[in-house]
N, C-alpha and C positions, 0 to 999 in steps of 0.2 A: 440412941445413946445420948443425944443432946437435943435440947429444944431451944429455938431461937425466937426472939420477939424484937421486932423493929419498932422504933418510935422517933418522933421529932419532925415528921413531915408536916406540911401545911401550905398555905398560900403566901407567896413572896413576890415582890415586884422585880422586874429585870434589874440586874446589878446587885441584888441583895444576896444574903447568905443564910444558910441553914446548916445545922449540925444534926445528923442522924445518929442514933444509937442502936446497937444490936446487943441484947443481953442474952447470954447463954446460961442454961441451967441443966442439971442432970449429969453433967460431965465437965471436966476442966477445959476451959477455952484454950489453954496452952497446948492441948493435944490436937488442935485443928488449924488448918489453913482456912482463911476466910476470903470469900469473894463478895463484892458488892455488884449487883445487877440491877437493871431497870428495864421496864417494858411499857412502852407507850401504846395507846390504842392503834390497832392495825399493824403493829410492828413486832418483830421477833425480839425475844429477850436478849439484851445486850450486856456484855461484861463491861463494868465501869472501872473498878479498882480491885486490887488484890493485895493481901498482906500475908507474908509467910509466918508460920508458927514459931520459928526458932530465931531467925536472924534479923527480923525487921525489914526484909526485902519486900519491896512493893512494885507493882506494875500498874500503869494507868492507860486507859484508852486514849487515843489521840484526841478524841473529841472533848475530853475533860482535862487533859494534861496541863498543869500549871494552875488549874482552878480547883480541882478536887484533891483531897488528901485523906487516905485511910490511915488509921492508927489503932492501937489496941492497948488495953490495960488488963493484963491477964489476972492480976490480983482482984479486980472487980468483975471478971468474966464479961467484959464489955469491949466491943469494937465500935469505932466511930468512923463516920464519913463527914468530913468538913467540906462544905460546898460553898465556894465563893464565886462572885461574878456570874450569878445564875442567869441563864438565858431561857427564853420561851421553849427552845428546843430541848431543854432539860426536863420538861414536864413529863412525868411518868410515875408508875408505881415502882418503888425501890425495894429491893430484897437483899438480905444478907444470906449467905449460904456457906456451909461448912463441909470440909473434907477431912477425913482422918487418915485413911490409908488406901492405896499408896499416896504419897505426897503429890501435890499439884506441881507440874513442871512450869518453867518459864515460857514454854511454847504452847501450853494448853490452858492457861489460867482463865481465859475468857470463854471457855466452853462450859455451858451449864451442865453437861453430862459428867463433868469431873467431880461434881459436888453431890453429897449424899443427903444433906439436911437443909431445909429451907424455912425461913420465917414466913409470916403471913403477908408481909409487905406494908409499906406506908406510902401514902400519896404525897407527891411533891408537885405543886402547880406554880408555875412562874408566869405571871400575867400582870399587866397594868390595869 
């Protein structure tokens, strides 16, 4: 029902910033909860940030709290992930994922199984 395309990744030095975008097509973004995930080589997929479809409620993993912020512009069918104070440990492929029904709860937002649609990912590399 919806297609997702991430962009904005690249190479950045420690302490730098990047802003990722996730553009939805085929369906209204307002109908979906969105999770941002990342996967580093040899590691499991990790939930990073979540943004609710209705009320602007967000959740952040402890590892990125205070540094990463998810936001959305439903009129543009776009979700953003602002990443500041990047660290080498943030290096990973970043994915956006969408859930339509049932809505994602505050206790399961970090579980990849909650999401039905995934983008292709964008590489973020933090290195000097």
